[in-house]
C-alpha positions, 0 to 999 in steps of 0.5 A: 714373741713365739721365738723368744718364749721358745728359746727360753723354754727349750733351755729348760728341758734336757737334750733329747726331750721334745718341747711342744709350742703352740702359736697363732701368729701366721709368721711363726710357721716360717720363723720357728722352722728357721730358728730351729734349724739355725739353733741346731734343734729338730722339728719332729712334728708340725701340725696346722689346724686352722690358725693354730700352729703346733710344733714339736721341737727336739732339743739336740744341743 
């Protein structure tokens, strides 16, 4: 679910803007990193605090 919501939200921001994504699914760490690379976006920051994962993804396309 985090991937589909992230895809939907990243399309709503402008190129160069950063989307903050929070997830508590352990699989999201690898899934979102892989998706961002494949989609041509950049994870500018990643934080892990217990089970909470926070991604800052810059839209590049």
